[in-house]
C-alpha positions in Angstrom: -19.2 3.2 11.3 -18.2 0.1 13.8 -14.8 -0.7 15.1 -15.4 -3.7 13.8 -16.8 -2.7 10.3 -13.9 -0.8 9.7 -11.8 -3.4 10.4 -12.9 -5.9 8.2 -13.4 -3.0 5.8 -9.1 -2.5 6.2 -8.4 -6.2 5.3 -10.2 -6.2 2.1 -8.4 -2.9 1.4 -5.2 -4.8 2.4 -5.5 -7.9 0.7 -6.6 -6.0 -3.1 -4.1 -2.9 -2.6 -0.8 -4.7 -1.9 -1.3 -7.2 -4.7 -2.8 -5.0 -7.0 1.2 -2.3 -6.1 2.5 -5.3 -6.4 1.7 -6.3 -10.2 1.8 -2.7 -11.4 5.7 -2.7 -9.9 5.9 -5.9 -11.3 5.4 -4.5 -14.7 7.0 -1.0 -14.6 10.2 -2.5 -13.4 9.9 -5.1 -16.5 9.1 -2.4 -19.2 11.9 0.6 -17.4 14.3 -1.7 -15.8 16.0 -3.3 -18.3 17.3 -0.2 -19.8 18.4 1.4 -16.3 22.0 1.3 -14.5 22.8 -1.2 -10.9 22.1 2.6 -9.0 18.5 3.9 -10.5 17.2 -0.4 -10.3 18.6 0.0 -6.9 16.2 3.4 -6.2 13.5 1.7 -8.0 13.4 -1.1 -5.9 14.6 0.7 -2.2 11.5 3.2 -2.6 8.8 0.8 -4.6 9.4 -1.5 -1.6 8.7 1.5 0.9 6.3 3.2 -1.1 3.6 0.6 -0.8 2.8 1.4 2.6 2.1 4.8 2.5 -1.9 4.3 2.0 -1.7 1.1 4.3 0.2 3.9 6.9 -2.8 6.2 5.9 -5.6 3.3 6.4 -3.9 2.3 10.3 -4.9 5.4 12.2 -8.6 5.1 10.9 -9.5 1.3 11.4 -7.9 1.7 14.9 -10.1 4.7 15.7 -12.8 4.5 18.3 -15.9 5.8 17.4 -17.2 8.9 17.8 -19.8 9.5 19.7 -23.7 11.4 18.4 -25.7 12.9 20.4 
């Protein structure tokens, strides 16, 4: 697959993943956090605010990897 195609696919995945993750995290927070104390809410937002990058971080090296030469 060409680097240009991989970057296009990665951009589409990011454009879908980030808003989808934000909505899921928001729905979860609205259901669970109103009954939680401040420390739990803080920990939730700290974890939820950083965990979205894991799939993106795994995808970026794939997007930038040079295609392998086949004989």
